C-alpha positions as CSV (number, residue, x, y, z in Angstrom):
1,M,-52.9,-43.4,-93.1
2,W,-56.4,-41.2,-91.7
3,W,-55.1,-41.6,-88.1
4,H,-51.4,-41.0,-88.5
5,R,-52.2,-37.9,-90.3
6,N,-54.8,-36.8,-87.5
7,R,-52.3,-37.7,-84.2
8,R,-49.3,-35.2,-84.9
9,P,-51.6,-32.1,-84.6
10,L,-52.9,-33.5,-81.1
11,R,-49.3,-33.8,-79.8
12,V,-48.6,-30.0,-80.9
13,R,-51.2,-28.7,-79.2
14,S,-50.1,-30.3,-75.6
15,W,-46.9,-28.6,-76.0
16,I,-49.1,-24.8,-76.5
17,V,-50.7,-25.7,-73.5
18,L,-47.7,-26.6,-71.4
19,V,-45.7,-23.4,-72.7
20,A,-48.6,-20.8,-71.8
21,A,-48.9,-22.2,-68.3
22,L,-44.9,-21.7,-67.5
23,G,-45.0,-18.5,-69.3
24,A,-47.8,-17.0,-66.8
25,F,-46.2,-19.1,-63.8
26,S,-42.9,-16.6,-64.7
27,L,-44.8,-13.8,-64.8
28,V,-46.7,-14.2,-61.7
29,G,-43.1,-14.6,-60.0
30,C,-42.0,-11.4,-61.1
31,S,-44.8,-9.2,-60.5
32,D,-44.3,-10.1,-56.6
33,N,-40.5,-9.3,-56.4
34,S,-41.1,-5.8,-58.0
35,G,-43.8,-5.8,-55.5
36,D,-41.0,-6.0,-52.5
37,E,-38.5,-3.8,-54.3
38,M,-41.1,-1.2,-54.9
39,A,-41.9,-1.6,-51.1
40,Q,-38.5,-1.4,-49.7
41,K,-37.9,1.8,-51.5
42,A,-40.7,3.7,-50.5
43,H,-39.7,2.8,-47.0
44,P,-35.9,2.1,-46.6
45,E,-35.7,3.1,-43.0
46,K,-37.9,0.2,-42.1
47,K,-35.1,-2.6,-43.6
48,N,-32.5,-0.3,-41.3
49,K,-34.2,-0.9,-37.9
50,Q,-35.0,-4.4,-38.8
51,S,-31.1,-4.7,-39.5
52,Q,-29.5,-2.8,-36.7
53,Q,-30.3,-3.6,-33.5
54,A,-29.6,-1.4,-30.2
55,I,-26.7,-2.5,-28.4
56,P,-27.3,-2.3,-24.4
57,I,-25.0,-0.1,-22.6
58,A,-24.1,1.6,-19.5
59,V,-22.8,5.5,-18.7
60,T,-21.7,7.7,-16.6
61,T,-20.6,11.6,-16.6
62,A,-17.4,12.9,-17.3
63,T,-16.5,15.2,-13.6
64,E,-14.0,17.6,-12.4
65,G,-12.2,16.9,-9.2
66,S,-8.5,16.5,-7.9
67,I,-5.9,13.5,-9.3
68,A,-2.3,13.1,-8.1
69,S,0.4,11.1,-9.9
70,Y,2.1,8.9,-7.8
71,Y,5.6,7.2,-7.0
72,S,5.0,3.7,-5.8
73,A,7.6,1.1,-4.3
74,T,7.2,-2.0,-2.4
75,A,8.7,-1.4,1.5
76,T,9.3,-3.3,4.5
77,L,7.5,-2.6,7.9
78,E,10.0,-1.5,10.5
79,A,9.9,-1.0,14.4
80,E,11.3,2.3,15.1
81,K,13.3,1.4,18.1
82,E,15.0,-2.5,17.8
83,A,17.2,-3.5,20.7
84,Q,19.2,-6.3,22.4
85,V,18.7,-6.5,26.1
86,L,22.2,-7.4,27.7
87,A,23.7,-9.2,30.3
88,R,26.3,-6.5,32.4
89,I,27.0,-9.3,34.4
90,T,28.3,-12.8,34.9
91,G,25.3,-14.8,36.9
92,V,22.6,-17.8,37.3
93,V,19.2,-16.6,35.7
94,K,17.3,-17.1,38.5
95,S,13.6,-16.8,37.3
96,L,12.1,-14.7,34.1
97,L,9.5,-11.8,34.7
98,A,8.8,-11.4,30.5
99,E,7.8,-13.6,27.6
100,E,7.9,-13.1,24.2
101,G,5.2,-10.6,22.7
102,D,4.5,-9.1,26.3
103,L,4.4,-5.9,26.2
104,V,6.9,-3.7,28.9
105,S,6.9,-0.1,29.7
106,K,10.6,1.7,30.4
107,G,12.1,0.4,33.5
108,D,9.7,-2.8,34.1
109,P,12.0,-6.2,35.4
110,L,12.6,-8.3,33.4
111,L,14.8,-10.9,34.4
112,L,16.6,-11.6,37.7
113,I,20.0,-12.9,38.0
114,E,21.4,-14.8,41.3
115,N,22.5,-11.8,43.3
116,D,23.8,-13.9,46.7
117,E,27.6,-13.1,45.7
118,Y,26.7,-9.7,44.6
119,R,24.6,-8.7,48.5
120,F,27.9,-9.6,50.2
121,R,30.0,-7.6,47.9
122,V,27.7,-4.6,49.0
123,E,27.9,-5.7,52.8
124,Q,31.8,-5.4,52.6
125,A,32.3,-2.2,50.3
126,T,29.8,-0.8,53.0
127,A,31.5,-1.9,56.0
128,N,35.0,-0.9,55.3
129,T,33.3,2.7,53.9
130,V,32.2,2.7,57.6
131,N,35.3,2.0,59.3
132,L,37.2,4.4,57.4
133,R,35.0,7.5,57.2
134,S,35.3,6.8,61.4
135,R,39.0,7.0,61.2
136,Y,38.7,10.0,58.7
137,E,36.4,11.8,61.2
138,R,39.6,11.2,64.3
139,L,41.7,12.4,62.1
140,E,40.1,15.3,61.6
141,Q,40.2,16.2,65.4
142,M,43.7,15.3,65.8
143,V,44.7,17.6,63.2
144,A,42.4,20.1,64.9
145,E,44.7,19.7,68.2
146,E,48.1,19.5,66.3
147,L,48.0,16.1,67.1
148,A,47.9,14.6,63.6
149,T,50.1,15.9,60.4
150,E,48.0,17.1,57.3
151,E,49.8,14.6,55.1
152,E,48.0,11.6,57.5
153,I,44.3,13.3,56.9
154,Q,44.8,13.7,53.4
155,A,46.0,10.0,52.5
156,S,42.5,9.1,54.9
157,R,40.4,11.2,52.8
158,S,41.7,9.3,49.7
159,D,41.0,5.9,51.0
160,L,37.7,7.1,52.0
161,A,36.9,8.2,48.4
162,S,38.4,4.8,47.3
163,A,36.0,2.7,49.4
164,E,33.1,5.1,48.5
165,A,33.3,4.6,44.8
166,E,33.9,0.5,45.8
167,E,30.7,0.5,47.7
168,G,29.0,2.6,44.5
169,L,30.2,0.0,42.6
170,A,29.0,-3.0,44.6
171,R,25.8,-2.0,44.7
172,L,25.8,-1.2,40.7
173,S,26.4,-4.6,40.3
174,L,23.8,-6.0,42.4
175,S,21.5,-3.5,40.5
176,Y,22.2,-5.4,37.5
177,T,21.0,-8.6,38.5
178,T,17.8,-7.5,38.1
179,V,17.3,-6.6,33.9
180,V,15.2,-4.1,33.4
181,A,13.3,-2.7,30.0
182,P,15.5,0.1,28.7
183,F,12.3,1.4,26.9
184,S,8.8,0.9,26.2
185,G,7.9,-2.0,23.7
186,R,7.2,-5.5,23.2
187,I,9.3,-8.4,23.9
188,T,10.0,-9.9,20.2
189,Q,12.9,-12.7,21.2
190,R,13.6,-14.2,24.6
191,L,17.2,-16.2,24.2
192,V,18.0,-17.4,27.9
193,N,15.8,-19.8,30.0
194,V,15.7,-20.0,33.7
195,G,19.4,-21.5,34.9
196,H,21.3,-20.3,32.7
197,N,24.8,-19.2,33.0
198,V,25.4,-15.7,31.8
199,T,28.2,-13.8,30.9
200,N,28.5,-9.7,31.0
201,S,27.4,-8.7,27.6
202,E,25.5,-11.9,26.5
203,P,21.7,-10.8,24.8
204,L,19.0,-11.8,27.2
205,F,15.8,-10.4,25.0
206,V,15.7,-8.8,21.8
207,M,12.9,-5.9,22.2
208,A,11.1,-3.1,19.7
209,D,9.3,-0.4,20.0
210,F,5.7,-1.0,17.4
211,D,4.6,2.9,18.1
212,P,5.0,4.1,15.4
213,L,5.9,1.7,12.4
214,L,8.2,2.8,9.7
215,A,8.6,2.2,6.1
216,K,11.8,3.1,4.1
217,V,11.6,3.2,0.1
218,H,14.2,4.3,-2.1
219,V,12.8,7.1,-4.7
220,P,14.6,8.2,-8.0
221,S,16.4,11.7,-7.3
222,R,14.5,13.4,-10.5
223,E,11.7,13.3,-7.6
224,F,14.0,15.0,-5.0
225,K,12.4,18.5,-5.5
226,R,8.8,17.5,-4.9
227,L,9.2,16.0,-1.9
228,Q,8.3,17.5,1.7
229,K,8.9,16.3,5.1
230,D,5.6,15.6,6.9
231,Q,3.8,14.8,2.9
232,T,0.9,12.1,3.3
233,V,1.7,8.9,2.0
234,E,-0.2,6.4,1.4
235,L,0.3,2.8,2.3
236,V,-1.5,-0.1,1.2
237,L,-1.1,-4.0,3.5
238,D,-0.1,-6.5,1.6
239,S,-2.1,-9.4,3.8
240,N,-5.1,-7.5,3.7
241,G,-5.2,-4.9,1.2
242,T,-5.8,-2.2,4.2
243,R,-5.1,1.7,3.0
244,L,-3.7,3.3,5.6
245,N,-1.9,6.9,5.8
246,G,1.7,7.9,7.2
247,H,3.9,11.0,6.3
248,I,7.5,11.6,5.5
249,K,9.4,11.4,8.3
250,L,13.1,12.0,6.9
251,I,14.4,12.9,3.6
252,S,17.9,11.4,3.1
253,P,20.2,15.0,2.1
254,V,22.4,12.4,0.1
255,I,21.7,10.7,-3.3
256,D,23.1,6.7,-3.4
257,P,25.4,7.1,-6.6
258,T,25.1,3.4,-7.0
259,S,21.1,3.8,-7.8
260,G,21.0,7.1,-8.2
261,T,18.1,7.5,-5.4
262,I,17.0,9.2,-2.0
263,K,16.0,7.5,0.9
264,I,12.9,8.3,2.2
265,T,11.2,7.5,5.9
266,V,7.9,6.8,6.2
267,E,6.1,7.3,9.5
268,L,2.8,5.2,9.9
269,P,1.6,6.1,13.8
270,D,-2.2,4.1,13.0
271,Y,-2.2,0.9,11.7
272,P,-4.8,-1.8,12.5
273,Q,-4.3,-4.2,15.6
274,G,-1.9,-7.2,14.4
275,T,0.5,-5.5,11.8
276,R,4.0,-6.5,12.9
277,P,7.2,-5.4,11.7
278,G,8.4,-7.7,8.7
279,E,5.1,-7.3,6.7
280,F,5.1,-5.8,3.5
281,A,3.4,-2.5,2.3
282,Q,2.8,-0.7,-0.9
283,V,4.3,2.8,-0.6
284,Q,2.4,5.6,-2.9
285,I,4.3,9.4,-2.7
286,V,2.1,12.0,-4.1
287,T,4.9,13.4,-6.4
288,E,1.9,15.9,-8.3
289,K,-1.7,17.0,-7.8
290,R,-3.7,18.2,-9.9
291,D,-7.3,20.4,-9.3
292,N,-10.0,21.4,-11.6
293,A,-9.2,17.8,-13.9
294,T,-11.8,16.4,-16.0
295,L,-12.1,13.0,-14.4
296,V,-13.7,10.0,-15.8
297,L,-13.8,6.3,-14.8
298,R,-11.2,4.1,-16.2
299,A,-13.6,1.5,-17.7
300,A,-14.6,4.6,-19.6
301,V,-11.0,4.7,-21.7
302,L,-10.0,2.0,-24.4
303,T,-6.7,1.8,-26.5
304,D,-7.2,1.0,-29.8
305,K,-4.7,1.2,-32.5
306,G,-2.2,3.0,-30.5
307,E,-4.7,5.8,-29.6
308,S,-6.9,6.2,-26.4
309,V,-10.6,6.4,-27.0
310,V,-14.1,6.6,-25.5
311,Y,-17.5,6.2,-26.8
312,V,-20.3,9.2,-26.2
313,P,-23.6,8.2,-26.6
314,V,-25.4,11.1,-29.1
315,S,-28.9,11.6,-30.7
316,S,-28.8,11.1,-34.7
317,D,-31.8,10.7,-37.0
318,E,-34.7,9.8,-34.1
319,A,-31.8,7.1,-32.7
320,L,-28.7,7.2,-30.1
321,K,-26.1,6.2,-31.9
322,A,-22.1,5.4,-30.0
323,E,-19.7,8.2,-31.4
324,R,-16.2,7.3,-31.0
325,R,-14.0,10.0,-29.8
326,I,-10.2,10.4,-29.2
327,V,-8.9,11.9,-26.1
328,E,-5.5,12.4,-24.6
329,V,-5.5,11.3,-21.0
330,G,-3.2,12.7,-18.4
331,F,-3.1,10.7,-14.5
332,T,-4.6,7.7,-13.7
333,D,-5.4,6.6,-10.2
334,D,-7.1,3.2,-8.6
335,L,-10.7,4.9,-10.4
336,H,-10.4,7.7,-12.4
337,V,-8.2,8.5,-15.6
338,Q,-7.1,12.5,-16.1
339,I,-8.6,13.7,-19.2
340,L,-6.8,16.5,-21.2
341,S,-9.1,16.9,-24.4
342,G,-11.7,15.5,-26.0
343,L,-14.0,15.2,-23.2
344,K,-15.4,18.1,-20.9
345,P,-17.1,17.6,-17.5
346,G,-20.7,17.2,-17.6
347,D,-19.7,15.1,-21.0
348,T,-22.1,11.3,-20.8
349,V,-19.6,8.5,-21.4
350,V,-19.8,4.5,-22.3
351,I,-18.4,2.4,-19.0
352,K,-20.2,-0.7,-20.0
353,G,-20.6,-2.6,-23.2
354,Q,-18.1,-0.3,-25.1
355,R,-16.2,-2.8,-26.5
356,S,-18.8,-4.2,-28.5
357,L,-19.1,-0.7,-30.0
358,K,-18.0,1.3,-33.4
359,H,-18.5,4.4,-34.6
360,G,-22.3,5.0,-35.8
361,A,-23.6,1.7,-33.6
362,V,-27.2,2.3,-32.2
363,V,-27.3,1.7,-28.7
364,K,-29.7,1.8,-25.7
365,I,-28.9,3.0,-22.4
366,L,-29.7,0.4,-19.4
367,E,-28.1,1.8,-16.6
368,E,-26.5,5.3,-15.3
369,S,-23.7,5.0,-12.6
370,G,-21.8,8.0,-10.8
371,N,-18.5,8.2,-9.8
């Protein structure tokens, strides 16, 4: 009985020690957490700087300059002059004096046709003319001596004129046996070979004058008043991206009723060697130019929810932050955008890293680019 009564008090004392230990541990934990909360309340900027890292960006400066609007179209380059060289007599091709790709001048021989028959015709016509001229001269003396009548001398004069005309035609036909270039240019096609029996009006060559080249585009009629003869035009060759300058040579006086457009002929006087008719080019015609415009690089302008926006770095609370700014844009070219409102020349805008930005984001400038 004695040990049984004394065993229960020992078990109670053990539970009391365990509860006291747990209570002390809880007090220590509460004391540590409250210390951290007090530190954060005393230094809130430390927590913000730790949780928000600066986003690296590149910037540039808005400038003042000129920008234009363009009407763009694709055109095929054409030779200013292109023509078939035709045979003007019948005969057999004796020799070729020019080949495809050759550059020739006006009057240069291109081809020879067998001419024996035509030379004999000239000799025959010449002999006939000589005989009739001698007869006419004798009759003139006889009329002076009253040995021939006026009717005889008139008939002789008519026969001589006819013979001289026949001789001229014979010599002209002989000259056609040498085919010559009708203008300066390049041979683009040769259509006959040696031994070919050509007929009158048969094509022998195709020639083209590559200097200058032309591009014909059709511009909407609403742009008609903005176009002027000799106005500068920009062209970009599709083959290699080369940029060239031309000018408006002709403006059609009529509007195409089907398309409502006006045909514009652009002359290209200078171009790289190797450029040929048939090549495609992008033609850009200036329709309006604006000076003293506020310009930024195209990369600076973003479209967000239907609005044009840029980001501008501004100093705030000893940090550099991004300011989202809505802008109104005007003309756009290959490099720049015109800003009508929201920026002024000299303002700094973000051109790299802006797609990761939100209004108020902390940023750091790593690069400054020029325009």
